[in-house]
N, C-alpha and C positions, 0 to 999 in steps of 0.2 A: 375320468379321474386318473391321477398318476400316483396311486398308492404303491409304495415300495419300489418305485422306479426313480432313478436319478438321471437328470439331464446334465450332460457334460458340456459346459460352455467354455472349455479350455481352447484358447485361440491357437495354441501351438499345434493342435491336431488338424487344424484347417490350413496350415501353412504348406506351401509347396517348398521343395528343397532349394529353389532359387531365392526365396524371400530371406532377407537378412533382418536381424534385430537392429533397430536404430533408437538412439536417445533413451527415452523412458522405458522402452521395451527390454532393455538390458537389465537383468535382475541379479547378475552375479555380484558377489561381494568384492572380489579383486579381479582386475583385468590388466593385461599387458597393453600399453598404449603406444601407438605409432603416430607421429605428427603428420600434418598435411604434406610436409616436405620429404617424408620418408624416414625421419630421424626417430630412433627409439627413445621414448620418454620414460620407460621403465614400468614397474608394476605399481598400481595404485588402486584406490577404491573406485567404483563405478561413478560415484557422486563427483569425485575430484575430476575424473576424466570428462564427465558431462559438462562441468564448469569450464574446463579448458576449451572444449568444443564451442560452448556458448560465447566465450570471450573472443574466439576466432571467427564467430558467426558462421560456423560450420556444423555438421552433424557428426555424432559418434556412432560408428557402424561396426557391428561385430562381424569381423571378416572370417575368423577361424573359431567357430564355437566349440569344436572338439578338443582344442589344445588346452593344456593346464598351465597357468590360467588362460582363459579365452583371450584371443588377440582382437583388439579393437583399433580402428583407425579413425583419425579425425579428417573427414573429407566432406565435400558437397555431395550428398546422396543422390540428388537428381542427376547431376553430371555423371556420377559414377555409374548409375543405372543405364543412362543413355549410351555411354561408351561401351558398356558390357553388351548391350543388345546390338550395337553397331558392329562389334567384333564378331559376334555370333552370326550376324547376317552376312558379313564378308566371308567367314569361314564356309557357310553354306553355299555361297556363290562360287567359291573356288573348287568345291567338291564336284567330281564327275561321277554320276551314277551309271553303272554298266547295266544296260538293258539286255534282255535276251530276245532276239528276233527269231521267229520260226519260219522255216521254209518247208512246205508240205508238198509231197508228190506221190504218185502211184507207181507201182513197179513197172508198168508198161509205158513209161515216159519216152517220148521221142528224143533224139539227139539234140535237135534245135531247142526244144523246150528245156532240156537239161542244161544247155549252155546259158539260157536266159536265167534259170534258177542259180547257176554258179555265179553269174554276173551280179545278181541281186545279193548273194551272200558276200561277194567281194566288196560291194558297196557298204554293207553293214559292218563288215570286219574293219574296213578302212576308217570308219567312224569310231571304232573302239568297242563296239558291241559284241556280245557273244552270239553265236548262231546255233540254233537247234534245228537240225535237219531231220525231218520225219518222213518215213516211207510208209504210207498207209496201205493196208491190205484189206480187200473185201472178198467175201464169198470163197470161191475156189482158189484165189490167190494165196490164201493162208497155207495151203499145202506146199507151196513153192517159195516159202519165205527165205530160206537159206540161199537159194539160187539167185535171188534178187539182191542179196547183200552187196554184190559187186558195185551197185550204183553208188552206195555210200562211200566205198573205197575210191571210186572214180572221182567223186566230189572232193574228198580229202586230198587226193593226188593232184587235182587241178588247182587247189587252193594252197598247196604246201609252201608256196613262196611267201604268203602273208599270214598263214594260219597254222595252228597246231591242233591236233585232235585232243580236246579236253577230256571227253568221256567217249570211250570206244562204243561202237554200235551195240545196242542192247534191245532185246525184245520186250516191249511193254504192251501187253494185251494184243490188239490187232495192228500194232505198228512197230517199226524198227527205228530207234532213235539214236542220234549221235550228236555230240556237242563239239563245236569248233570255237577256238579263242584266237584272237589276234596275237601274232608274235611280238615279243617285246624287244 
C-alpha cells in the first residue's frame, strides 16, 4: 500500500543535462526563435514557433533553457544530435592524456642497472608521460635512507636534457619518491 506516499512521474527529473526539449516538450509561454538559416525571428509563443517548424518540416529545439525568454531553434534534431556527438568524439580523439609511469629500484642498484632504468625513463619522457622514480627500502636499508638519496639526484642529472624535476624527492613510508616531467 502506498498510503501517504506520492510517486513523482516528472520526466524532467530523469533527464540528463545533454537532453534538450523538442517540439511538444517545450512548455514555455514565450520563446526567442532562430530559424534554420540562423536568422533571428524574434519573440513569439511556443505554439507559433512550433507551427513555423512544422511548415519547414523541421523540429523546434530549446537550445538555451536558462535564458529569458528561452532560446529555441528550428533545426533537424536528428542531424543536430549526430553532429554534436561527432564533435565530442573528435575532441576526445585529439586529447592526449598524460600517464604516470613508475620506475622502481632499490638503494643498492648497480651502475649498469641504473643506466637501464634511466633509458626506460628517457623513453617514457619522450612519449610525453610523467615518470615517478621510486627508491624502495627494506629492513636495515631504512636506517641509511638519506645516504641513498644521491641515486635520485643522479637520475635527475642524467635526464636534465629532456626532463625537469616536477616534485622533489620525498619520503613516503618505506620509499623515497621523485616525479619527473618532460621539458616543454
